[in-house]
MIZAMAR-139710 format. One line per 5 residues: number of its first residue (from 1); their letters; for each residue x, y, z negated of N, C-alpha, C. Coordinates in nm, 4 decimals, padded with zeros to 6 digits. Layout:
BEGIN
NUM> a> X Y Z X Y Z X Y Z  ...
This chain:
BEGIN
1> pvsca> 08.9309 08.8984 -10.3606 08.8613 08.7997 -10.2760 08.8365 08.8529 -10.1358  08.7973 08.9830 -10.1263 08.7734 09.0420 -09.9959 08.9020 09.0469 -09.9152  09.0100 09.0884 -09.9799 09.1392 09.0964 -09.9126 09.1853 08.9581 -09.8669  09.1631 08.8579 -09.9496 09.2024 08.7214 -09.9155 09.1236 08.6713 -09.7944  08.9947 08.7000 -09.7935 08.9110 08.6575 -09.6822 08.9534 08.7254 -09.5525
6> rtqav> 08.9876 08.8564 -09.5655 09.0312 08.9299 -09.4470 09.1623 08.8714 -09.3934  09.2524 08.8381 -09.4842 09.3809 08.7799 -09.4434 09.3614 08.6459 -09.3728  09.2690 08.5643 -09.4260 09.2421 08.4351 -09.3632 09.1808 08.4521 -09.2237  09.0938 08.5499 -09.2108 09.0299 08.5753 -09.0812 09.1329 08.6204 -08.9789  09.2243 08.7096 -09.0209 09.3297 08.7578 -08.9309 09.4212 08.6428 -08.8895
11> sahkr> 09.4553 08.5572 -08.9852 09.5426 08.4439 -08.9550 09.4751 08.3478 -08.8556  09.3458 08.3228 -08.8767 09.2726 08.2346 -08.7857 09.2671 08.2931 -08.6449  09.2479 08.4269 -08.6390 09.2437 08.4932 -08.5084 09.3778 08.4802 -08.4369  09.4872 08.4959 -08.5115 09.6202 08.4844 -08.4511 09.6449 08.3424 -08.4003  09.5973 08.2430 -08.4787 09.6162 08.1050 -08.4348 09.5394 08.0774 -08.3060
16> rrsrg> 09.4171 08.1304 -08.2971 09.3385 08.1108 -08.1755 09.4057 08.1755 -08.0559  09.4601 08.2962 -08.0742 09.5288 08.3645 -07.9653 09.6523 08.2873 -07.9225  09.7241 08.2322 -08.0225 09.8449 08.1554 -07.9917 09.8108 08.0302 -07.9126  09.7019 07.9607 -07.9557 09.6603 07.8419 -07.8830 09.6156 07.8766 -07.7419  09.5480 07.9905 -07.7282 09.5022 08.0331 -07.5965 09.6187 08.0600 -07.5029
21> rsgkr> 09.7234 08.1321 -07.5538 09.8404 08.1602 -07.4704 09.9128 08.0317 -07.4349  09.9218 07.9398 -07.5314 09.9885 07.8125 -07.5060 09.9127 07.7321 -07.4003  09.7789 07.7316 -07.4124 09.6981 07.6597 -07.3146 09.7141 07.7164 -07.1750  09.7216 07.8490 -07.1637 09.7396 07.9113 -07.0329 09.8738 07.8733 -06.9726  09.9790 07.8686 -07.0572 10.1104 07.8310 -07.0064 10.1104 07.6868 -06.9567
26> vrart> 10.0432 07.5971 -07.0320 10.0359 07.4573 -06.9907 09.9607 07.4446 -06.8583  09.8469 07.5166 -06.8475 09.7688 07.5095 -06.7242 09.8488 07.5633 -06.6060  09.9242 07.6723 -06.6283 10.0040 07.7309 -06.5215 10.1114 07.6324 -06.4750  10.1780 07.5667 -06.5716 10.2807 07.4697 -06.5347 10.2191 07.3507 -06.4600  10.1021 07.3054 -06.5064 10.0350 07.1934 -06.4412 09.9973 07.2279 -06.2980
31> eavlr> 09.9410 07.3474 -06.2791 09.9030 07.3897 -06.1452 10.0242 07.4005 -06.0546  10.1365 07.4493 -06.1075 10.2579 07.4607 -06.0277 10.3054 07.3231 -05.9810  10.3004 07.2250 -06.0721 10.3423 07.0892 -06.0369 10.2497 07.0310 -05.9302  10.1188 07.0503 -05.9485 10.0227 06.9964 -05.8528 10.0388 07.0613 -05.7157  10.0634 07.1933 -05.7138 10.0838 07.2607 -05.5857 10.2079 07.2080 -05.5155
36> aeaas> 10.3128 07.1839 -05.5928 10.4357 07.1297 -05.5338 10.4117 06.9909 -05.4767  10.3362 06.9088 -05.5502 10.3054 06.7744 -05.5010 10.2196 06.7816 -05.3749  10.1236 06.8731 -05.3748 10.0371 06.8868 -05.2571 10.1172 06.9299 -05.1360  10.2105 07.0234 -05.1562 10.2926 07.0704 -05.0451 10.3780 06.9582 -04.9886  10.4323 06.8747 -05.0754 10.5162 06.7645 -05.0291 10.4342 06.6545 -04.9629
41> aspvd> 10.3061 06.6477 -04.9973 10.2205 06.5419 -04.9423 10.1588 06.5804 -04.8093  10.1640 06.7076 -04.7706 10.1047 06.7523 -04.6445 10.2102 06.8244 -04.5618  10.2837 06.7527 -04.4791 10.3950 06.8104 -04.4063 10.3547 06.8974 -04.2878  10.2272 06.9036 -04.2535 10.1842 06.9791 -04.1363 10.1541 07.1228 -04.1754  10.1990 07.2168 -04.0956 10.1687 07.3565 -04.1225 10.0195 07.3822 -04.1092
46> vgevp> 09.9699 07.4788 -04.1866 09.8265 07.5074 -04.1863 09.7762 07.5410 -04.0474  09.8548 07.6178 -03.9746 09.8109 07.6621 -03.8432 09.7994 07.5517 -03.7416  09.8623 07.4373 -03.7665 09.8607 07.3283 -03.6698 09.7398 07.2374 -03.6845  09.6692 07.2470 -03.7966 09.5604 07.1545 -03.8240 09.4261 07.2217 -03.7949  09.3410 07.1609 -03.7122 09.2087 07.2193 -03.6841 09.1145 07.2023 -03.8021
51> epdlt> 09.1297 07.2881 -03.9025 09.0498 07.2775 -04.0244 08.9171 07.3509 -04.0079  08.8259 07.3335 -04.1039 08.7008 07.4097 -04.0993 08.7267 07.5598 -04.1055  08.6303 07.6378 -04.0590 08.6446 07.7833 -04.0605 08.6355 07.8335 -04.2045  08.7499 07.8718 -04.2604 08.7564 07.9163 -04.3982 08.8414 08.0424 -04.4068  08.8301 08.1122 -04.5189 08.9213 08.2224 -04.5458 09.0595 08.1650 -04.5728
56> dtgre> 09.1609 08.2513 -04.5749 09.2967 08.2033 -04.6021 09.3043 08.1327 -04.7366  09.2388 08.1919 -04.8377 09.2391 08.1292 -04.9704 09.1648 07.9969 -04.9687  09.0511 07.9942 -04.9029 08.9731 07.8711 -04.8946 09.0470 07.7627 -04.8205  09.1188 07.8001 -04.7130 09.1949 07.7012 -04.6369 09.3059 07.6408 -04.7220  09.3727 07.7263 -04.7995 09.4799 07.6772 -04.8867 09.4242 07.5811 -04.9911
61> qwrey> 09.3098 07.6145 -05.0505 09.2488 07.5275 -05.1501 09.2005 07.3970 -05.0874  09.1471 07.4061 -04.9660 09.1014 07.2872 -04.8937 09.2163 07.1899 -04.8724  09.3280 07.2411 -04.8231 09.4437 07.1558 -04.7981 09.5007 07.1005 -04.9282  09.5065 07.1841 -05.0315 09.5626 07.1391 -05.1591 09.4776 07.0276 -05.2186  09.3460 07.0419 -05.2095 09.2569 06.9400 -05.2665 09.2788 06.8054 -05.1981
66> yarqr> 09.2758 06.8056 -05.0639 09.2882 06.6782 -04.9936 09.4302 06.6234 -04.9993  09.5290 06.7096 -05.0108 09.6662 06.6607 -05.0262 09.6824 06.5881 -05.1587  09.6149 06.6362 -05.2617 09.6237 06.5712 -05.3931 09.5647 06.4305 -05.3915  09.4709 06.4063 -05.3009 09.4102 06.2734 -05.2948 09.5065 06.1693 -05.2387  09.6075 06.2160 -05.1659 09.7083 06.1263 -05.1061 09.6439 06.0187 -05.0183
71> llsgp> 09.5438 06.0595 -04.9419 09.4767 05.9668 -04.8513 09.5335 05.9738 -04.7101  09.6054 06.0823 -04.6807 09.6557 06.1057 -04.5462 09.8078 06.1058 -04.5473  09.8666 06.0455 -04.4459 10.0126 06.0435 -04.4361 10.0537 06.0777 -04.2944  10.1321 06.1813 -04.2792 10.1840 06.2177 -04.1483 10.0965 06.3163 -04.0738  10.1575 06.3901 -03.9808 10.0851 06.4934 -03.9048 09.9659 06.4410 -03.8264
76> dewra> 09.9782 06.3212 -03.7676 09.8690 06.2690 -03.6841 09.7415 06.2474 -03.7655  09.7556 06.1927 -03.8856 09.6376 06.1692 -03.9693 09.5756 06.3008 -04.0143  09.6596 06.3990 -04.0448 09.6070 06.5291 -04.0852 09.5309 06.5954 -03.9710  09.5848 06.5852 -03.8487 09.5167 06.6457 -03.7337 09.3834 06.5751 -03.7059  09.3858 06.4417 -03.7122 09.2618 06.3662 -03.6893 09.1582 06.3999 -03.7955
81> fgram> 09.2026 06.4144 -03.9202 09.1126 06.4483 -04.0293 09.0529 06.5871 -04.0082  09.1368 06.6829 -03.9668 09.0881 06.8178 -03.9403 08.9840 06.8204 -03.8305  09.0077 06.7432 -03.7242 08.9098 06.7371 -03.6146 08.7782 06.6749 -03.6625  08.7898 06.5714 -03.7453 08.6683 06.5071 -03.7971 08.5883 06.6036 -03.8847  08.6579 06.6861 -03.9631 08.5892 06.7814 -04.0497 08.5168 06.8891 -03.9686
86> rsplp> 08.5666 06.9174 -03.8496 08.5023 07.0169 -03.7643 08.3858 06.9593 -03.6844  08.3812 06.8291 -03.6705 08.2779 06.7661 -03.5877 08.1411 06.7768 -03.6549  08.0383 06.8160 -03.5824 07.9029 06.8234 -03.6414 07.8512 06.6850 -03.6764  07.7770 06.6763 -03.7848 07.7227 06.5485 -03.8292 07.6034 06.5074 -03.7425  07.5888 06.3789 -03.7158 07.4709 06.3336 -03.6406 07.3455 06.3438 -03.7264
91> vtfrr> 07.2318 06.3534 -03.6611 07.1036 06.3577 -03.7310 07.0768 06.2208 -03.7931  07.0521 06.2195 -03.9234 07.0266 06.0945 -03.9941 06.9006 06.1098 -04.0781  06.8193 06.0067 -04.0799 06.6943 06.0137 -04.1560 06.6566 05.8728 -04.1991  06.5686 05.8655 -04.2966 06.5235 05.7354 -04.3467 06.3737 05.7386 -04.3723  06.3158 05.6223 -04.3758 06.1724 05.6085 -04.4000 06.1453 05.6189 -04.5503
96> arlas> 06.0474 05.6973 -04.5879 06.0055 05.7034 -04.7284 05.9429 05.5701 -04.7675  05.9768 05.5228 -04.8878 05.9328 05.3882 -04.9267 05.8438 05.3899 -05.0511  05.7612 05.4905 -05.0630 05.6669 05.4952 -05.1738 05.5547 05.3941 -05.1498  05.5274 05.3125 -05.2485 05.4302 05.2042 -05.2329 05.2910 05.2563 -05.1975  05.2554 05.3725 -05.2502 05.1212 05.4257 -05.2284 05.0986 05.4694 -05.0832
101> rhaea> 05.2066 05.4887 -05.0062 05.1928 05.5349 -04.8686 05.2657 05.4423 -04.7711  05.2779 05.3177 -04.8085 05.3571 05.2228 -04.7306 05.3052 05.2081 -04.5879  05.1759 05.1840 -04.5732 05.1176 05.1620 -04.4403 05.1318 05.2866 -04.3536  05.1057 05.4018 -04.4139 05.1150 05.5276 -04.3402 05.2582 05.5539 -04.2948  05.3548 05.5279 -04.3836 05.4960 05.5489 -04.3500 05.5405 05.4525 -04.2401
106> dacwr> 05.4942 05.3278 -04.2455 05.5298 05.2296 -04.1436 05.4785 05.2713 -04.0058  05.3543 05.3184 -03.9998 05.2963 05.3607 -03.8726 05.3717 05.4817 -03.8172  05.4047 05.5745 -03.9041 05.4797 05.6933 -03.8630 05.6174 05.6542 -03.8108  05.6816 05.5584 -03.8786 05.8159 05.5146 -03.8381 05.8125 05.4478 -03.7009  05.7123 05.3665 -03.6765 05.7005 05.3012 -03.5453 05.6850 05.4048 -03.4343
111> dgmhl> 05.6035 05.5069 -03.4608 05.5861 05.6140 -03.3616 05.7192 05.6842 -03.3351  05.7931 05.7121 -03.4424 05.9203 05.7812 -03.4276 06.0232 05.6982 -03.3530  06.0320 05.5687 -03.3832 06.1284 05.4832 -03.3155 06.0948 05.4679 -03.1667  05.9668 05.4738 -03.1334 05.9272 05.4716 -02.9923 05.9797 05.5965 -02.9212  05.9686 05.7120 -02.9869 06.0190 05.8371 -02.9294 06.1709 05.8362 -02.9204
116> varle> 06.2357 05.7798 -03.0213 06.3822 05.7710 -03.0202 06.4284 05.6818 -02.9051  06.3595 05.5714 -02.8831 06.3957 05.4811 -02.7735 06.3844 05.5523 -02.6384  06.2818 05.6325 -02.6213 06.2661 05.7077 -02.4971 06.3770 05.8113 -02.4821  06.4148 05.8746 -02.5931 06.5239 05.9719 -02.5885 06.6549 05.9039 -02.5485  06.6835 05.7898 -02.6075 06.8103 05.7222 -02.5802 06.8137 05.6645 -02.4390
121> aahsa> 06.6978 05.6363 -02.3816 06.6934 05.5915 -02.2434 06.7275 05.7053 -02.1476  06.7004 05.8290 -02.1909 06.7265 05.9456 -02.1067 06.8592 06.0139 -02.1405  06.9186 05.9762 -02.2534 07.0418 06.0401 -02.3006 07.1496 05.9341 -02.3173  07.2729 05.9715 -02.2887 07.3818 05.8727 -02.2917 07.4183 05.8275 -02.4326  07.3987 05.9140 -02.5327 07.4386 05.8804 -02.6697 07.3397 05.7829 -02.7320
126> rgval> 07.3902 05.6790 -02.7941 07.3066 05.5798 -02.8601 07.3170 05.5942 -03.0108  07.2065 05.5698 -03.0790 07.2042 05.5786 -03.2237 07.2343 05.4459 -03.2897  07.2245 05.4445 -03.4229 07.2550 05.3258 -03.5016 07.1447 05.3049 -03.6041  07.0900 05.1855 -03.6085 06.9907 05.1512 -03.7105 07.0601 05.1290 -03.8442  07.0059 05.1872 -03.9500 07.0619 05.1730 -04.0850 06.9655 05.0886 -04.1674
131> dwcsg> 06.9690 04.9594 -04.1449 06.8730 04.8699 -04.2084 06.8842 04.8691 -04.3601  07.0050 04.8934 -04.4133 07.0266 04.8868 -04.5579 06.9555 04.9986 -04.6340  06.9144 05.1032 -04.5631 06.8401 05.2109 -04.6298 06.7119 05.2447 -04.5554  06.6684 05.1563 -04.4647 06.5496 05.1819 -04.3826 06.5623 05.3148 -04.3095  06.6792 05.3355 -04.2503 06.7062 05.4628 -04.1848 06.7560 05.4475 -04.0428
136> yqlgm> 06.7879 05.5633 -03.9827 06.8394 05.5651 -03.8462 06.9296 05.6862 -03.8295  07.0352 05.6670 -03.7508 07.1279 05.7761 -03.7195 07.1294 05.7975 -03.5692  07.0886 05.9167 -03.5271 07.0888 05.9481 -03.3848 07.2315 05.9673 -03.3352  07.2472 05.9573 -03.2047 07.3770 05.9842 -03.1442 07.3934 06.1295 -03.1080  07.3209 06.2178 -03.1766 07.3237 06.3614 -03.1484 07.3271 06.4379 -03.2801
141> srtel> 07.3907 06.5534 -03.2786 07.3881 06.6409 -03.3949 07.2575 06.7205 -03.3953  07.2321 06.7910 -03.5052 07.1096 06.8712 -03.5134 07.1077 06.9796 -03.4056  07.2246 07.0419 -03.3832 07.2319 07.1458 -03.2803 07.2062 07.0884 -03.1421  07.2644 06.9714 -03.1133 07.2447 06.9074 -02.9836 07.0988 06.8692 -02.9630  07.0352 06.8204 -03.0686 06.8950 06.7810 -03.0573 06.8066 06.9015 -03.0304
146> rsspl> 06.8313 07.0107 -03.1027 06.7477 07.1303 -03.0868 06.7690 07.1979 -02.9529  06.8919 07.1971 -02.9032 06.9237 07.2713 -02.7806 06.9117 07.1869 -02.6543  06.8842 07.0575 -02.6687 06.8757 06.9712 -02.5519 06.7585 07.0124 -02.4623  06.7797 07.0147 -02.3310 06.6700 07.0485 -02.2384 06.5739 06.9325 -02.2144  06.6072 06.8147 -02.2669 06.5242 06.6967 -02.2441 06.3921 06.7061 -02.3207
151> aeaaa> 06.2862 06.6716 -02.2533 06.1548 06.6693 -02.3188 06.1525 06.5636 -02.4288  06.2262 06.4543 -02.4088 06.2310 06.3476 -02.5078 06.2964 06.3958 -02.6384  06.3959 06.4818 -02.6257 06.4610 06.5369 -02.7449 06.3655 06.6282 -02.8210  06.2910 06.7086 -02.7484 06.1931 06.7973 -02.8121 06.0861 06.7159 -02.8843  06.0466 06.6025 -02.8245 05.9450 06.5175 -02.8871 05.9968 06.4572 -03.0176
156> vqrwl> 06.1228 06.4125 -03.0191 06.1811 06.3575 -03.1413 06.1934 06.4663 -03.2482  06.2336 06.5857 -03.2055 06.2456 06.6963 -03.3004 06.1106 06.7293 -03.3635  06.0057 06.7345 -03.2826 05.8714 06.7639 -03.3362 05.8272 06.6543 -03.4323  05.8535 06.5288 -03.3958 05.8157 06.4179 -03.4842 05.8898 06.4263 -03.6172  06.0185 06.4556 -03.6127 06.0979 06.4653 -03.7353 06.0434 06.5730 -03.8282
161> vsacd> 06.0155 06.6895 -03.7728 05.9644 06.8009 -03.8536 05.8310 06.7630 -03.9168  05.7409 06.7069 -03.8362 05.6079 06.6705 -03.8856 05.6165 06.5597 -03.9904  05.6959 06.4546 -03.9617 05.7061 06.3417 -04.0543 05.7698 06.3829 -04.1866  05.8690 06.4720 -04.1800 05.9327 06.5197 -04.3030 05.8374 06.6084 -04.3831  05.7629 06.6929 -04.3131 05.6650 06.7780 -04.3814 05.5578 06.6941 -04.4504
166> dglvv> 05.5234 06.5799 -04.3912 05.4214 06.4924 -04.4491 05.4771 06.4013 -04.5588  05.6086 06.4043 -04.5778 05.6699 06.3212 -04.6816 05.6834 06.1752 -04.6444  05.6757 06.1443 -04.5143 05.6848 06.0058 -04.4693 05.8264 05.9693 -04.4232  05.9056 06.0697 -04.3919 06.0439 06.0527 -04.3488 06.1294 06.1557 -04.4227  06.2506 06.1172 -04.4576 06.3430 06.2065 -04.5287 06.4679 06.2250 -04.4448
171> rqelv> 06.4990 06.3494 -04.4111 06.6244 06.3786 -04.3428 06.7340 06.3889 -04.4485  06.8360 06.3094 -04.4342 06.9392 06.2995 -04.5371 07.0694 06.2532 -04.4721  07.1805 06.3144 -04.5120 07.3089 06.2733 -04.4570 07.3396 06.1297 -04.4968  07.4094 06.0605 -04.4093 07.4412 05.9197 -04.4333 07.5179 05.9015 -04.5640  07.6169 05.9872 -04.5870 07.6983 05.9730 -04.7084 07.6153 05.9959 -04.8336
176> smlpa> 07.5076 06.0730 -04.8216 07.4202 06.0990 -04.9356 07.3287 05.9802 -04.9642  07.3063 05.8947 -04.8646 07.2218 05.7772 -04.8854 07.2964 05.6635 -04.9558  07.4284 05.6652 -04.9497 07.5069 05.5529 -05.0015 07.4941 05.5310 -05.1523  07.5021 05.6370 -05.2360 07.5003 05.6111 -05.3811 07.3793 05.5329 -05.4286  07.2603 05.5751 -05.3883 07.1389 05.5068 -05.4340 07.1334 05.3638 -05.3833
181> amvgv> 07.1857 05.3422 -05.2615 07.1837 05.2079 -05.2053 07.2829 05.1156 -05.2748  07.3925 05.1709 -05.3253 07.4988 05.0891 -05.3843 07.4818 05.0672 -05.5341  07.4125 05.1595 -05.6013 07.3995 05.1502 -05.7470 07.3156 05.0300 -05.7890  07.2113 05.0007 -05.7123 07.1258 04.8879 -05.7472 07.0437 04.9120 -05.8726  06.9712 05.0229 -05.8745 06.8933 05.0621 -05.9920 06.7772 04.9663 -06.0150
186> epadi> 06.7575 04.9290 -06.1408 06.6451 04.8450 -06.1814 06.5389 04.9306 -06.2504  06.4137 04.8841 -06.2529 06.3049 04.9654 -06.3112 06.3310 05.0125 -06.4530  06.4036 04.9358 -06.5340 06.4251 04.9740 -06.6735 06.5470 05.0638 -06.6932  06.6213 05.0923 -06.5859 06.7432 05.1731 -06.5976 06.7104 05.3210 -06.6170  06.8016 05.3902 -06.6835 06.7951 05.5360 -06.6970 06.9129 05.5928 -06.6183
191> vldmc> 06.8850 05.6820 -06.5233 06.9881 05.7344 -06.4339 06.9993 05.8855 -06.4512  07.1218 05.9332 -06.4644 07.1486 06.0768 -06.4682 07.2150 06.1156 -06.3374  07.1432 06.1900 -06.2537 07.1967 06.2372 -06.1261 07.2576 06.3749 -06.1488  07.3900 06.3837 -06.1454 07.4600 06.5091 -06.1748 07.4936 06.5869 -06.0478  07.4349 06.5468 -05.9361 07.4551 06.6202 -05.8101 07.3213 06.6257 -05.7372
196> aapgs> 07.2195 06.6723 -05.8077 07.0822 06.6648 -05.7568 07.0361 06.7978 -05.7001  07.0696 06.8234 -05.5768 07.0193 06.9422 -05.5086 07.0266 06.9158 -05.3586  06.9138 06.9070 -05.2894 06.7775 06.9363 -05.3368 06.7056 06.8189 -05.4034  06.7683 06.7018 -05.4147 06.7038 06.5908 -05.4843 06.6754 06.4697 -05.3980  06.7372 06.4627 -05.2810 06.7106 06.3495 -05.1910 06.7563 06.2175 -05.2521
201> ktaql> 06.8729 06.2192 -05.3173 06.9226 06.0958 -05.3790 06.8333 06.0533 -05.4953  06.7854 06.1500 -05.5717 06.6957 06.1182 -05.6836 06.5676 06.0548 -05.6315  06.5122 06.1126 -05.5253 06.3907 06.0555 -05.4653 06.4170 05.9146 -05.4133  06.5348 05.8953 -05.3551 06.5713 05.7624 -05.3040 06.5811 05.6614 -05.4183  06.6344 05.7050 -05.5319 06.6427 05.6161 -05.6493 06.5035 05.5802 -05.6996
206> vea> 06.4136 05.6776 -05.7006 06.2764 05.6524 -05.7459 06.2086 05.5523 -05.6535  06.2302 05.5685 -05.5239 06.1685 05.4777 -05.4278 06.2217 05.3362 -05.4408  06.3503 05.3246 -05.4806 06.4108 05.1922 -05.4918 06.3480 05.1129 -05.6037
């Protein structure tokens, strides 16, 4: 019985090793096919595209990932995409919509929009109101806002920091605001947020 059990254990181990080697071969072949497809889908040389600052390995993975999506066709689209990826994001924020602090958040938002209006009167870049999420997108990046010599920019920056610290305003990228706005969560729904860090989308869902 002991010998039989040992033989069965050895056989099971060999089968697992065989399956493991087979799985590795399949994965290797799959990756080779995907790399070939990615190469054929992105005709522009790596050096010609203004991509984000990455290591050589990271740059190759970046290009392979987006080539697999087949969203871009031709050198011009790849170059435009690379430039867009390098462009700093504009400052975007939204009003907190917790019922218990509604009046306080509204007053804070009015103060902030007054400061934003003064900034835009002194600065050429204009922002965009995001009514669908009770938000606003400035015509400036975070670096531009912080480094601007304008007193109006400093005032908006101070307001943003204070309002966010008080929990009345949430700084959040525009693309991060879209999921909660599009899902249409109802009070009885159960939602699993599998990309919750630091939790802005989860908070937005709770507020909705």
